[in-house]
C-alpha positions, -999 to +999 in steps of 0.1 A: +004-003-001+031+024-002+018+038-038-005+061-013-007+053+027+009+080+051+001+073+087-011+111+089-046+105+071-073+081+072-069+059+045-106+067+034-091+105+031-062+098+008-081+074-014-112+107-017-074+130-021-059+104-048-092+105-070-094+146-066-061+151-077-069+129-110-095+158-114-074+189-104-048+178-126-071+167-156-066+134-156-097+126-151-122+154-169-163+161-166-179+129-172-151+104-172-160+072-157-136+070-125-121+033-112-144+012-098-142+004-061-133-030-069-104-018-091-094+012-065-093-021-037-074-040-057-048-012-068-043-003-031-052-033-011-078-020+009-112-025+026-135-022+004-155-002+027-128+020+033-129+028-004-165+034-009-162+058+023-141+082-003-158+077-033-191+088-010-178+119+002-169+130-035-204+121-046-216+137-017-200+169-025-214+172-062-178+159-073-188+124-089-221+111-099-233+073-105-250+056-132-269+025-120-251-004-132-223+011-151-203+029-126-191+065-112-185+097-135-170+128-128-194+154-128-200+184-145-174+214-127-161+191-108-128+206-110-138+241-098-158+224-068-126+207-058-106+239-062-129+261-043-130+238-014-091+234-013-082+271-017-108+272+009-087+253+032-052+266+018-047+293+048-056+274+074-039+242+067-005+255+052-007+294+051-013+299+087+015+274+100+041+288+073+032+326+090+035+314+125+071+293+121+087+324+098+074+347+129+100+322+151+122+325+129+128+361+122+115+361+091+101+389+072+077+394+046+105+399+020+125+369+033+095+346+027+091+361-008+125+357-017+120+318-005+094+314-024+108+332-058+133+309-050+120+274-050+096+283-077+120+288-103+137+254-093+103+239-109 
């Protein structure tokens, strides 16, 4: 299960995020069929209920939709919904901890901007 799992996050959230990442990076686009629950179970070697929970969250968020007897598909504007949700969480999850640590290290806004610019140019 080294393909995905880490100790910091529940497995179902990692499955959900794995599917969401494929939509965000446009590997999966609107109306594409997503891997079945059984395919995901086999690929990651995890419990069926765990996979179902992650997939169900995406259905409840309107990111995926079910076609009875056919499978799960990417909803219209799924990418937009996911981007909006992730942007909302960005400040709490990444920016505030970064600024808190920067304060402890006496880094100025200018110092942080230089670090960002240096790291962006490396990509």
